C-alpha positions in Angstrom: 0.0 0.0 0.0 2.8 2.4 0.8 4.4 1.5 -2.5 1.1 2.4 -4.3 0.9 5.7 -2.5 4.5 6.5 -3.5 3.5 5.8 -7.2 0.4 8.1 -6.8 2.6 10.8 -5.5 5.0 10.5 -8.3 2.3 10.3 -11.0 0.6 13.5 -9.3 3.9 15.3 -9.6 4.2 14.5 -13.1 0.7 15.7 -13.9 1.4 18.9 -12.1 4.4 19.6 -14.2 2.6 18.6 -17.5 -0.3 20.9 -16.6 2.1 23.9 -15.9 3.9 23.4 -19.2 0.7 23.0 -21.1 -0.6 26.2 -19.5 2.3 28.2 -20.5 2.1 26.6 -24.1 -1.6 27.6 -24.4 -0.8 31.2 -23.2 1.9 31.5 -25.8 -0.3 30.2 -28.6 -3.0 32.6 -27.5 -0.6 35.5 -27.8 0.6 34.3 -31.2 -3.1 34.2 -32.3 -3.5 37.8 -31.2 -0.6 38.9 -33.3 -2.0 37.2 -36.4 -5.4 38.8 -35.7 -3.8 42.2 -35.4 -1.8 41.5 -38.7 -5.1 40.6 -40.4 -6.7 43.9 -39.3 -3.7 45.8 -40.7 -3.8 43.8 -44.0 -7.4 44.8 -44.5 -6.4 48.5 -44.1 -3.4 47.9 -46.3 -5.5 46.4 -49.2 -7.3 49.7 -49.7 -5.7 50.9 -52.9 -6.2 54.6 -52.0 -3.5 54.5 -49.4 -0.4 56.4 -50.2 2.9 54.5 -50.0 4.0 56.4 -47.0 1.0 54.8 -45.2 1.7 51.4 -46.5 5.4 51.7 -45.3 4.0 52.7 -41.9 1.8 49.6 -41.7 4.8 47.4 -42.9 6.9 48.8 -40.1 4.2 47.6 -37.6 4.1 44.2 -39.3 7.8 44.0 -38.8 7.5 44.6 -35.2 4.8 42.0 -35.0 7.0 39.5 -36.7 9.8 40.1 -34.2 7.3 39.7 -31.3 6.1 36.5 -32.9 9.6 35.1 -32.8 9.8 36.2 -29.1 6.7 34.3 -28.4 8.0 31.4 -30.2 11.0 31.4 -28.0 8.9 31.4 -24.8 10.3 29.4 -22.0 9.3 28.0 -18.6 11.9 27.5 -15.8 14.7 28.1 -18.3 13.4 25.6 -20.7 12.1 26.5 -24.2 8.5 25.4 -24.7 8.8 24.8 -28.6 12.2 23.5 -28.9 11.2 19.8 -28.8 13.6 18.0 -26.6 16.3 20.7 -27.2 15.0 23.0 -24.4 18.3 24.3 -23.3 21.6 25.6 -24.7 24.6 23.3 -24.1 27.6 24.7 -22.3 29.4 27.2 -24.5 26.5 27.5 -27.1 24.3 30.4 -27.9 20.8 28.9 -28.6 17.3 29.8 -29.2 14.8 27.5 -31.0 13.7 30.4 -33.5 16.0 32.9 -35.0 14.9 35.8 -37.3 17.5 35.9 -40.2 17.9 39.2 -42.1 20.4 38.7 -45.0 21.1 41.9 -46.7 18.5 42.4 -49.6 17.2 38.9 -49.6 13.8 38.4 -47.9 14.0 37.6 -44.2 13.1 34.1 -42.8 12.7 32.5 -39.5 15.2 29.6 -38.8 14.0 26.7 -36.5 17.0 25.4 -34.5 15.1 23.0 -32.3 14.0 19.5 -33.0 10.6 17.6 -33.4 11.1 15.2 -30.6 8.3 14.8 -28.0 8.6 15.2 -24.3 6.6 12.6 -22.3 5.9 11.8 -18.6 4.3 8.9 -16.9 0.8 9.7 -15.5 -0.1 6.1 -14.6 1.3 2.5 -14.6 2.8 2.2 -18.1 0.8 5.2 -19.3 3.2 7.8 -21.0 1.7 11.2 -21.8 3.2 13.5 -24.5 2.7 17.1 -23.2 4.8 19.3 -25.4 4.2 21.0 -28.7 7.1 21.1 -31.1 8.1 24.2 -33.0 7.1 22.4 -36.2 3.7 21.6 -34.9 3.1 25.1 -33.3 4.2 27.3 -36.3 3.9 24.8 -39.1 7.5 24.8 -40.2 8.6 23.3 -43.5 10.9 20.5 -44.0 14.0 22.9 -44.4 13.1 24.5 -41.0 13.2 27.9 -42.9 9.6 28.2 -44.1 6.5 28.5 -42.0 2.8 29.2 -42.5 2.8 31.5 -39.5 6.0 33.5 -39.8 5.9 33.7 -43.7 2.4 35.1 -43.7 3.7 38.1 -41.8 6.8 38.4 -44.0 4.8 38.3 -47.1 2.5 40.8 -46.0 5.2 43.2 -45.1 6.8 42.7 -48.5 3.6 43.3 -50.3 3.0 46.6 -48.3 6.4 47.9 -49.1 6.0 47.2 -52.8 2.5 48.7 -52.9 1.0 45.4 -54.0 -2.5 46.0 -52.7 -4.1 43.4 -55.0 -1.6 40.7 -53.7 -2.6 41.6 -50.2 -6.3 41.0 -51.0 -5.7 37.8 -53.0 -3.0 36.2 -51.1 -1.8 37.8 -47.7 -5.2 38.0 -46.1 -5.8 34.4 -47.0 -2.4 33.3 -45.6 -3.1 35.1 -42.4 -6.4 33.3 -42.1 -4.8 30.0 -42.5 -2.2 30.7 -39.9 -4.8 31.9 -37.3 -6.8 28.7 -38.0 -3.7 26.6 -37.4 -3.0 28.4 -34.1 -6.5 27.9 -32.9 -6.3 24.2 -33.9 -3.2 23.9 -31.9 -4.7 25.5 -28.8 -7.6 23.3 -29.2 -5.3 20.2 -28.9 -3.5 21.6 -26.0 -6.8 22.2 -24.3 -7.9 18.6 -24.9 -4.7 17.5 -23.2 -5.3 19.8 -20.3 -8.8 18.3 -19.8 -7.3 14.8 -19.8 -4.7 15.7 -17.2 -7.2 17.4 -15.0 -9.4 14.2 -15.1 -6.2 12.1 -14.3 -5.4 14.5 -11.4 -8.8 14.0 -9.9 -8.6 10.3 -10.3 -5.2 10.3 -8.6 -6.6 12.5 -5.7 -9.2 9.9 -5.1 -7.0 7.1 -5.3 -4.7 8.7 -2.8 -7.6 9.1 -0.4 -8.9 5.6 -0.8 -5.4 4.1 -0.4 -4.6 6.2 2.7 -7.9 5.1 4.3 -7.1 1.5 3.5 -3.6 1.7 4.9 -5.0 3.3 8.0 -7.4 0.4 8.5 -4.6 -2.1 7.9 -2.0 -0.8 10.3 -3.4 1.9 12.6 -3.7 1.0 16.3 -7.1 1.1 18.2 -5.8 2.8 21.3 -8.8 1.8 23.6 -8.6 -1.8 22.4 -4.9 -2.0 23.0 -5.3 -0.6 26.5 -7.8 -3.4 27.4 -5.5 -6.0 26.1 -2.7 -4.4 28.0 
């Protein structure tokens, strides 16, 4: 019984850690969605063909700031561990590392490089029950096989480029649609995280009940009835 109670304590600790990690992940994805929503509003404004180029450049400047903020969100961490780096959650000694890096290469279009991996982090929440609780950078931001293309980041990069080139028709026909797809993707990822949170909360409730039941059973098994013992004595 004591062994079972020790196992329950271990599983409960694992569940708490996974819930904390998923909570931070959900918060990061929420803020990423807010960035895309703001960019979508700016894209609608920029698609108006009556805007002077100076106004389009000003909107592009804000989009560039949103892109940098998106990279910052993608590099969110908890307790010194990156949320979206796969199992590469820390820098090794002597290495400078962030899972996502915004690369600006002269006159070439900027891109976001993914330096993490696509490995999953799992923890045991029951006897022989492994639970994957992380979202990799590839899953969260829909990275391409080259780790340089991304539905989420590229939607912002393309919008900024079209604004600076005055391509209002491209914004209407392409950029707005890409932003919508990026937002749908982020919402879908948040939904999956929410489903995992729900399962962990049910597991947490079950473990709490099991702890109470096993503690009561242990008490009945080994506790001393003081009054009865006194009579025997």
